[in-house]
C-alpha positions in Angstrom: 8.2 -56.8 -29.6 10.5 -53.8 -30.0 11.5 -51.8 -33.1 14.7 -50.0 -33.8 15.3 -47.7 -36.8 18.8 -46.7 -37.9 19.3 -43.8 -40.3 22.6 -44.4 -41.9 24.5 -42.6 -44.7 23.7 -45.1 -47.4 20.5 -46.8 -46.1 17.8 -46.9 -43.5 17.5 -50.2 -41.5 14.7 -51.3 -39.3 14.4 -54.4 -37.1 11.9 -55.9 -34.8 13.3 -57.9 -31.9 11.9 -60.0 -29.1 12.8 -59.8 -25.4 15.5 -62.4 -25.9 17.1 -60.6 -28.8 15.6 -62.8 -31.5 15.2 -60.8 -34.8 11.6 -61.3 -35.9 11.6 -58.9 -38.8 14.0 -56.6 -40.6 14.0 -54.3 -43.6 16.1 -51.8 -45.3 15.9 -49.1 -48.0 18.7 -47.2 -49.8 19.6 -43.5 -49.4 21.5 -41.3 -51.8 22.9 -37.8 -51.3 24.7 -35.0 -53.0 28.5 -34.9 -52.8 30.5 -32.2 -54.4 33.9 -31.6 -52.9 33.5 -30.9 -49.2 29.7 -30.6 -49.7 27.5 -33.5 -48.6 23.8 -33.1 -48.3 20.7 -35.4 -48.3 17.0 -34.6 -48.9 15.0 -34.9 -45.6 12.1 -36.2 -47.6 14.2 -39.1 -48.7 14.8 -40.1 -45.1 11.1 -40.4 -44.5 10.5 -42.3 -47.7 13.2 -44.8 -46.8 11.9 -45.2 -43.2 8.4 -46.0 -44.6 9.8 -48.7 -46.9 12.1 -50.2 -44.3 9.5 -50.4 -41.5 6.9 -51.9 -43.8 9.3 -54.6 -44.9 10.3 -55.3 -41.3 6.7 -55.7 -40.2 5.6 -57.8 -43.1 5.7 -61.1 -41.3 5.9 -60.3 -37.6 3.8 -58.9 -34.8 3.5 -55.1 -34.2 6.1 -53.6 -31.7 5.1 -52.0 -28.4 7.7 -49.2 -28.7 10.4 -47.9 -31.0 13.5 -45.7 -31.0 15.5 -44.1 -33.7 19.3 -43.5 -34.2 21.0 -41.4 -36.8 24.3 -40.1 -37.9 26.0 -37.9 -35.4 26.4 -34.2 -36.4 23.8 -34.2 -39.3 21.4 -31.2 -39.0 18.9 -29.1 -40.8 16.6 -26.2 -40.1 12.9 -26.7 -39.8 9.7 -24.8 -39.0 7.7 -24.9 -35.8 5.6 -27.8 -37.3 8.7 -29.9 -37.9 8.7 -29.4 -41.6 12.2 -29.1 -43.2 13.3 -25.7 -44.5 16.8 -26.8 -45.7 18.6 -29.8 -47.0 20.1 -32.1 -44.4 23.8 -31.1 -43.9 25.6 -34.4 -43.3 28.1 -35.2 -40.5 31.1 -35.0 -42.9 30.1 -31.8 -44.7 33.1 -29.6 -44.6 31.8 -26.1 -45.5 31.5 -24.6 -42.0 35.2 -24.0 -41.6 34.9 -20.3 -40.7 31.9 -21.0 -38.3 33.9 -23.7 -36.6 36.7 -21.3 -35.8 34.1 -18.9 -34.3 32.4 -21.6 -32.3 35.8 -23.2 -31.3 34.4 -26.6 -32.4 35.5 -29.1 -35.0 33.9 -28.5 -38.5 32.5 -32.0 -38.3 30.3 -31.0 -35.3 26.8 -29.8 -35.8 27.0 -26.4 -34.2 29.2 -24.8 -36.9 26.8 -26.3 -39.5 23.8 -24.7 -37.7 25.6 -21.3 -37.9 26.4 -21.9 -41.6 22.8 -22.9 -42.4 21.4 -19.7 -40.7 23.7 -17.6 -42.9 23.2 -19.5 -46.1 19.4 -19.8 -45.9 18.6 -16.6 -44.0 17.2 -18.4 -40.9 15.6 -15.3 -39.5 14.4 -14.9 -35.9 14.6 -17.8 -33.5 10.8 -17.9 -33.2 10.4 -18.7 -36.9 12.9 -21.6 -37.3 14.3 -24.4 -35.2 17.3 -26.7 -35.3 16.5 -30.3 -36.1 18.8 -33.3 -36.0 18.4 -36.1 -38.6 16.4 -38.3 -36.1 14.2 -35.3 -35.1 12.8 -35.0 -38.6 11.7 -38.7 -38.6 10.3 -38.5 -35.1 8.2 -35.4 -36.0 6.8 -37.3 -39.0 6.1 -40.4 -36.8 4.3 -38.4 -34.1 2.7 -35.8 -36.4 4.3 -33.0 -34.3 7.8 -32.0 -33.2 9.1 -34.0 -30.2 12.0 -33.2 -27.9 15.5 -34.3 -29.1 17.7 -36.5 -27.1 21.0 -35.4 -25.4 23.0 -37.8 -27.5 22.1 -36.3 -30.9 22.3 -32.8 -29.3 25.9 -33.3 -28.0 27.6 -32.1 -31.2 25.2 -29.2 -31.4 26.8 -27.8 -28.2 24.5 -29.3 -25.5 26.2 -29.4 -22.1 25.7 -32.9 -20.8 27.1 -32.1 -17.3 24.7 -29.2 -16.7 21.9 -30.8 -18.8 21.2 -27.6 -20.6 22.0 -25.6 -23.7 24.9 -23.2 -23.1 22.8 -20.1 -23.6 25.4 -17.5 -22.8 27.8 -19.0 -25.3 25.0 -19.2 -27.9 24.2 -15.6 -27.3 27.8 -14.5 -28.0 27.5 -16.4 -31.3 24.3 -14.7 -32.2 22.1 -17.8 -31.7 18.8 -17.1 -30.0 17.3 -19.4 -27.3 14.3 -20.3 -29.3 16.4 -21.9 -32.1 17.1 -25.1 -30.2 14.7 -27.9 -29.3 13.9 -29.2 -25.8 16.2 -32.0 -24.8 15.6 -35.2 -22.8 17.8 -38.1 -21.8 17.9 -41.1 -24.2 15.4 -43.8 -23.2 12.7 -41.3 -22.2 9.2 -42.0 -23.6 8.4 -38.8 -25.6 5.3 -39.6 -27.7 3.5 -42.1 -29.8 3.0 -42.9 -33.5 0.1 -40.9 -35.1 -2.5 -42.1 -37.6 -1.0 -40.6 -40.7 2.4 -42.1 -39.9 0.7 -45.5 -39.2 -0.7 -45.6 -42.7 2.6 -44.7 -44.2 4.9 -47.0 -42.2 2.7 -49.9 -41.1 3.6 -49.2 -37.4 0.3 -49.2 -35.5 -1.0 -45.8 -34.2 -0.3 -45.4 -30.5 3.0 -47.3 -30.6 5.3 -45.6 -28.0 8.2 -43.5 -29.2 11.3 -43.5 -27.0 14.1 -40.9 -27.4 17.1 -42.5 -29.2 20.8 -42.0 -29.5 23.4 -41.5 -32.2 24.4 -44.5 -34.4 27.7 -45.0 -32.7 26.0 -45.2 -29.2 23.3 -47.4 -30.7 26.0 -49.8 -31.9 27.4 -49.9 -28.3 24.0 -50.8 -26.9 23.8 -53.6 -29.5 27.2 -54.9 -28.4 26.0 -55.4 -24.8 29.2 -53.7 -23.4 27.5 -51.4 -20.9 29.2 -52.1 -17.6 31.8 -49.6 -16.4 35.2 -50.4 -17.9 33.7 -52.2 -20.9 34.5 -51.1 -24.5 33.2 -51.7 -28.0 35.4 -51.4 -31.1 33.4 -50.8 -34.3 35.6 -51.6 -37.3 34.3 -50.9 -40.7 35.7 -48.4 -43.2 37.2 -46.7 -40.2 37.7 -47.6 -36.5 35.5 -46.2 -33.7 36.0 -47.0 -29.9 33.3 -46.4 -27.3 33.4 -47.3 -23.7 31.6 -46.9 -20.4 33.0 -44.9 -17.5 31.6 -43.7 -14.2 32.7 -40.1 -14.9 33.5 -38.1 -18.1 37.0 -38.6 -19.6 38.7 -35.3 -19.7 40.8 -34.8 -22.8 42.5 -31.4 -23.2 43.3 -32.3 -26.9 39.7 -32.8 -27.7 40.4 -36.2 -29.2 38.0 -38.1 -26.9 34.5 -36.8 -26.3 31.7 -38.1 -24.0 28.1 -39.1 -24.5 25.8 -39.7 -21.6 24.2 -43.1 -21.2 20.4 -43.5 -20.5 21.3 -44.8 -17.0 23.5 -41.9 -16.2 27.0 -43.4 -16.8 29.3 -41.9 -19.4 30.2 -43.1 -22.9 33.6 -41.8 -23.9 35.0 -42.5 -27.4 36.9 -41.5 -30.4 37.0 -42.2 -34.1 40.2 -43.0 -36.0 40.8 -42.7 -39.7 42.3 -46.1 -40.0 40.2 -49.1 -41.0 39.0 -51.5 -43.5 38.6 -48.8 -46.2 42.3 -49.1 -46.9 41.9 -52.8 -47.9 39.3 -51.7 -50.5 41.6 -49.0 -51.8 44.7 -51.3 -52.0 42.9 -54.4 -53.2 39.7 -53.4 -55.0 38.9 -56.8 -56.6 40.1 -59.6 -54.3 38.3 -62.2 -52.2 39.0 -61.2 -48.5 38.5 -64.8 -47.3 41.1 -66.0 -49.7 43.5 -63.2 -48.7 43.0 -64.0 -45.0 44.0 -67.6 -45.6 47.1 -66.6 -47.5 48.1 -64.0 -44.9 48.4 -66.7 -42.2 51.6 -68.0 -43.7 53.3 -64.6 -43.3 52.7 -64.0 -39.6 54.0 -62.0 -38.0 54.0 -59.2 -40.5 57.5 -58.1 -41.5 56.3 -54.8 -42.8 54.8 -52.1 -40.4 51.8 -50.2 -41.8 50.0 -47.1 -40.8 46.8 -47.9 -42.8 45.1 -44.5 -42.9 42.1 -44.4 -45.2 42.3 -40.7 -46.2 44.5 -37.7 -45.3 44.1 -36.6 -41.7 43.9 -38.4 -38.3 41.6 -37.6 -35.4 42.2 -40.4 -32.9 44.4 -41.3 -31.0 46.0 -38.0 -32.0 45.0 -35.0 -34.2 47.0 -34.6 -37.3 45.2 -33.1 -40.3 48.3 -33.7 -42.5 48.8 -37.4 -41.6 48.9 -39.9 -44.5 49.2 -43.7 -44.6 52.6 -45.3 -45.0 54.5 -48.6 -45.1 57.8 -49.3 -43.4 59.4 -51.9 -45.5 58.4 -53.5 -48.9 55.9 -56.3 -49.0 57.2 -59.4 -50.8 53.7 -60.4 -52.0 50.1 -59.3 -52.0 49.4 -61.6 -49.0 52.2 -60.0 -47.0 50.8 -56.5 -47.9 47.3 -57.6 -46.9 48.6 -58.9 -43.5 50.6 -55.7 -42.9 47.4 -53.6 -43.4 45.3 -55.9 -41.1 48.1 -55.8 -38.5 48.5 -52.0 -38.8 44.8 -51.4 -37.9 45.3 -53.6 -34.8 48.5 -51.7 -33.8 46.6 -48.3 -34.1 43.7 -49.8 -32.1 46.3 -50.8 -29.4 47.6 -47.2 -29.4 44.1 -45.9 -29.0 43.7 -47.9 -25.8 47.1 -46.7 -24.5 45.9 -43.1 -25.1 42.7 -43.8 -23.2 44.7 -45.3 -20.3 46.8 -42.1 -20.3 43.6 -40.1 -19.9 42.5 -42.2 -16.9 39.6 -44.0 -18.7 38.4 -47.1 -17.0 39.4 -50.0 -19.3 39.3 -53.3 -17.5 36.0 -54.8 -18.7 34.8 -56.8 -21.6 35.9 -55.7 -25.1 33.4 -56.5 -27.9 34.2 -56.3 -31.6 31.5 -55.2 -34.0 31.3 -53.7 -37.5 31.9 -55.3 -40.9 35.4 -56.5 -40.0 34.1 -58.6 -37.1 32.8 -61.0 -39.8 36.4 -62.0 -40.4 37.3 -64.5 -37.8 41.0 -64.3 -38.8 41.2 -60.5 -38.4 39.3 -60.7 -35.1 41.8 -63.3 -33.8 44.7 -61.1 -35.0 43.4 -58.1 -33.1 43.0 -60.1 -29.9 46.6 -61.2 -30.2 47.8 -57.7 -30.9 45.8 -56.2 -28.0 46.7 -59.1 -25.7 43.1 -59.4 -24.4 40.0 -61.5 -25.0 37.4 -60.2 -27.5 33.7 -61.0 -27.7 31.8 -61.1 -30.9 28.0 -60.6 -30.8 25.8 -62.6 -33.1 23.9 -59.5 -34.2 25.3 -56.0 -33.5 23.5 -53.6 -35.9 22.7 -50.1 -34.5 19.0 -50.8 -35.2 19.1 -53.6 -32.6 20.6 -51.1 -30.1 17.5 -48.9 -30.7 15.2 -51.9 -30.1 17.1 -52.5 -26.8 16.6 -48.8 -25.9 12.9 -49.0 -26.8 12.4 -52.0 -24.6 14.2 -50.2 -21.7 12.4 -46.9 -22.2 8.9 -48.4 -22.5 9.1 -50.3 -19.2 9.8 -48.0 -16.2 12.0 -49.5 -13.5 13.9 -51.8 -15.8 17.7 -51.9 -16.0 19.4 -51.0 -19.3 22.3 -53.4 -18.5 19.9 -56.3 -17.8 17.7 -55.4 -20.9 20.8 -55.4 -23.1 22.1 -58.6 -21.4 18.9 -60.4 -22.3 18.8 -59.2 -25.9 22.4 -59.4 -27.0 23.6 -62.9 -28.0 27.3 -63.7 -28.4 28.6 -65.6 -31.4 31.9 -66.5 -29.8 34.9 -65.4 -27.7 38.5 -65.2 -28.9 41.4 -65.4 -26.5 44.9 -64.1 -27.2 47.8 -66.5 -27.5 50.8 -65.2 -25.3 53.4 -66.2 -27.9 51.6 -64.4 -30.7 51.0 -61.4 -28.5 54.8 -61.1 -27.9 55.3 -61.0 -31.7 53.7 -57.6 -31.9 55.8 -55.8 -29.2 58.4 -54.7 -31.7 56.1 -53.7 -34.6 54.0 -51.7 -32.2 56.9 -49.8 -30.8 58.3 -49.2 -34.3 55.0 -47.7 -35.3 54.9 -45.5 -32.2 58.5 -44.3 -32.9 57.6 -43.4 -36.5 54.4 -41.6 -35.7 56.3 -39.5 -33.1 59.2 -38.9 -35.6 56.8 -37.5 -38.1 55.5 -35.0 -35.6 52.0 -36.4 -35.5 52.0 -38.4 -32.2 52.7 -36.2 -29.1 55.7 -37.2 -27.1 53.8 -37.8 -23.9 51.5 -40.2 -25.7 54.4 -42.1 -27.3 56.2 -42.3 -23.9 53.1 -43.7 -22.2 52.7 -46.3 -25.0 56.3 -47.4 -24.5 55.8 -47.6 -20.7 52.7 -49.8 -21.0 54.3 -52.1 -23.6 55.6 -55.3 -22.1 59.4 -55.6 -22.6 59.8 -51.8 -22.9 62.2 -52.1 -25.9 63.9 -48.9 -27.0 64.6 -47.7 -30.5 68.4 -48.4 -30.3 68.1 -52.1 -29.4 65.5 -53.0 -32.0 67.2 -54.8 -34.8 65.0 -57.9 -35.7 64.0 -58.1 -39.3 66.3 -55.2 -40.2 64.1 -52.5 -38.7 67.1 -50.2 -38.1 67.8 -50.1 -41.8 64.3 -50.6 -43.1 63.1 -49.3 -46.5 60.5 -46.5 -46.2 57.9 -46.4 -48.9 54.8 -44.1 -48.8 51.5 -45.9 -49.6 47.9 -44.7 -49.3 
């Protein structure tokens, strides 16, 4: 039996899984935070309270686990003392206050390193021997073990950890005024780092002595749960927004900084990026509709006559960086069903552009593609995405990040095992969807229309647009595209 714990934004989830991926127990507990403009904080004590509730629920009717691992949101940090006790609130991954620090650190404000610098200034962190940086998962691990444990290189990535050298960049930190003693020891994910103590056993229901295995960020955990771990494989997580993560034999170098690389427990590389498009635009445009009914109505309107760029909020970060980008429609939907279809299609078109950008960077992209996240529950949307991408997609039966951590716990607790084989045994597929060539051809023109418009607005770099056109079957150019009146289309701005 293997336990995975997932610290999300709105809840903590825990699962207990067997060697064949059967879910033997699960539990969850809600989380709340403080949002005020760009400020987003949570109380570290609430994380622990929710972990205790979720694990007790998961263990209510199943055997005790042999090992566990924990994943958390990427870029969430706090300051703690040398005993692992929190000294500050948890500054969440999307907190936007560290703008000046981000400029000094030459890192995105969403990364953890600028937040660390901001915390030290705001809370008077003092000398490096009196305070330490903790990631969200580190706080929970310290409570489980009763003592601080090493962090993992996945959570440490956005705090500035150098994955290629396997060390903190101490010279860079020195120039930023950050002492060596501020940062925790780092191990590779999947390393056995401790065991559950007696106090934590009483609080969580997890037996004392249960092995603790170093975890990963929630996005990487979802990739483990998808089973897409062979080189060239990719996982697309579509919920409120779209996240792509793949497996390559070497880091994917991206001068624009759009794609960044995690390191897998087995030494391979996990490049990926997060777009601002996604299912959140459906909730914003249609706050009170039945998505199953809308999917059924949308079928009659295929292919979409209207081209949509379905950005959830202002600003894009993948497959291009454009802080000023906003969502739009090219054309006017004749009905709610056609509008719904345009938004679904638009997400698929941006997903296709993401893969074209990854190809431009030289990322290996020939393996299995799995679809996970809330949108994967829509069979219609999954089939639509397969047609737009022109490739088969695989839908796992259960793909929560908590399962990914159960997989990692099973791998880390048994020396000599293979991560790919462990995941292969524990990930079960629900079904496979294959693209239809005729339907795939429908989306050539809408895709190129979207590429043209994104480039015209100055958001999509010319070389990326050119590569997308080159890869597109048929290679149509703007001047010979006339179907459905796209040359004289009506432009209307929509969120």
